[in-house]
C-alpha positions in Angstrom: -7.8 56.9 -19.1 -6.7 57.7 -15.6 -5.3 54.1 -15.1 -3.2 54.5 -18.3 -1.7 57.7 -17.0 -0.8 56.0 -13.6 0.7 53.0 -15.4 2.7 55.3 -17.7 3.9 57.3 -14.7 5.0 54.2 -12.9 6.9 53.0 -15.9 8.7 56.4 -16.2 9.5 56.3 -12.5 11.0 52.8 -12.8 13.1 53.8 -15.8 14.4 56.9 -14.1 15.2 54.9 -10.9 17.2 52.5 -13.0 15.2 49.4 -12.1 13.5 48.9 -15.4 14.8 48.6 -18.9 13.8 50.9 -21.7 13.5 47.8 -23.9 9.7 47.0 -24.1 10.3 43.3 -24.1 11.8 43.5 -20.7 9.3 45.9 -19.1 7.4 43.1 -17.2 9.6 43.3 -14.1 11.4 46.0 -12.3 13.6 43.6 -10.4 14.7 41.0 -12.9 18.1 41.1 -14.5 17.9 40.1 -18.2 19.8 36.9 -19.0 20.9 36.2 -15.4 17.9 35.0 -13.4 14.8 33.4 -14.8 11.4 34.9 -14.0 10.2 33.4 -10.8 6.8 31.7 -10.5 5.1 28.6 -8.9 6.2 26.5 -12.0 9.7 28.1 -12.0 11.0 28.5 -8.4 14.1 30.6 -7.7 17.3 29.0 -9.0 20.5 28.8 -6.9 24.0 29.2 -8.3 27.2 28.7 -6.3 28.7 31.8 -4.7 31.9 31.0 -6.5 30.2 31.9 -9.8 30.0 35.6 -8.6 33.6 35.8 -7.2 36.7 37.4 -8.6 39.5 35.2 -9.9 41.4 35.7 -6.6 38.4 34.7 -4.5 37.9 31.6 -6.6 41.6 30.6 -6.2 41.2 31.0 -2.4 38.0 28.8 -2.4 39.9 26.2 -4.4 42.9 25.9 -2.0 43.7 22.7 -0.2 43.9 22.3 3.5 47.7 22.7 3.4 47.6 26.0 1.6 45.0 27.7 3.8 45.4 31.3 4.9 47.1 31.8 8.3 44.8 34.6 9.5 41.3 35.9 9.0 40.2 39.4 9.9 36.4 40.0 10.3 35.7 43.7 9.7 32.3 44.7 11.1 31.6 48.2 9.8 28.1 49.2 10.9 27.4 52.1 13.4 30.9 51.5 14.7 34.0 50.2 13.0 35.4 47.1 14.6 37.7 44.2 13.5 38.2 40.8 15.0 41.1 38.5 14.1 41.6 34.8 14.3 44.5 32.5 13.4 42.7 29.3 14.3 43.1 27.0 11.3 39.9 25.1 12.1 37.8 28.3 12.1 39.4 29.5 8.9 38.8 26.2 7.2 35.2 26.1 8.4 34.5 29.5 7.0 36.0 28.6 3.7 33.8 25.4 3.6 30.8 27.5 4.5 31.6 30.0 1.7 31.9 27.1 -0.8 28.4 25.8 0.4 26.7 29.2 0.1 24.6 29.9 -3.0 23.2 33.0 -4.6 19.5 33.0 -5.3 19.0 36.5 -6.8 20.4 39.9 -7.4 19.4 42.5 -4.8 18.2 45.9 -5.7 18.5 47.1 -2.0 21.7 47.8 -0.1 22.6 49.4 3.2 25.6 51.1 4.7 26.5 48.1 6.8 29.7 46.4 5.6 31.0 43.0 6.8 34.3 42.0 5.3 36.1 38.7 5.6 39.8 39.4 4.9 41.9 36.3 4.5 45.7 36.7 4.9 48.3 34.2 3.6 51.6 33.4 5.2 53.2 35.7 2.6 51.0 38.6 3.6 48.7 38.5 0.6 45.1 39.2 1.2 41.8 38.2 -0.3 38.5 39.7 0.8 34.8 38.8 0.6 32.5 41.8 1.1 29.0 41.7 2.3 26.3 44.4 2.7 24.4 43.0 5.7 23.8 39.5 4.5 24.2 40.2 0.8 27.4 39.3 -1.1 29.2 41.9 -3.2 30.1 40.1 -6.4 33.0 40.7 -8.8 30.7 43.0 -10.8 30.1 45.1 -7.7 26.4 44.1 -7.6 24.9 42.7 -4.4 23.4 39.2 -4.3 20.9 37.5 -1.9 22.4 34.4 -0.4 21.0 31.0 0.7 22.7 28.5 2.9 24.8 31.1 4.7 23.7 30.4 8.2 26.7 28.3 9.0 29.0 31.0 7.6 27.6 33.7 9.9 27.6 31.4 12.9 31.3 30.8 12.5 32.0 34.5 11.8 30.2 35.7 14.8 32.0 33.1 16.9 35.3 35.0 16.0 33.8 38.1 17.6 32.6 36.2 20.7 36.1 34.8 21.3 37.8 38.2 20.9 39.3 39.5 24.3 38.4 43.1 23.6 34.8 42.2 22.8 34.6 40.2 26.0 35.7 43.2 28.0 33.0 45.3 26.4 30.1 42.9 27.2 31.1 42.4 30.8 
């Protein structure tokens, strides 16, 4: 009897916290999003979908651009305990970051987020902007949900290199 009360209490807590459905057929998992990601097990490992599938139309257009139409500037906003921004106009770096974004995949929806924001803001020659927002290492999709990424090591290696090359940052670490 006591175990049933504990189980019922846990179900109520999950429902109130918004991580469980009130639909009894979906009550098996507090982290699964119905219809989006299959239940994960040994026989059914996590699936990956391209980051592009979670992007806005503007982000998809940016990812589809050819080498000739690349943005002319990239601003990396690193908003953690402090707010800092680093800019590059290096075409090779911008192209590499876009390639890395194209190669990145989403493996699951995240139920956890932090207050850290990292934004990659691409600026075109005309002054138009397109941003990709991240919460720590999780991507904020077009639906404003956060997604766990895979294959994003090269992306962050290139992004942190922008900071390392920034003259103001170099003054700070000396």
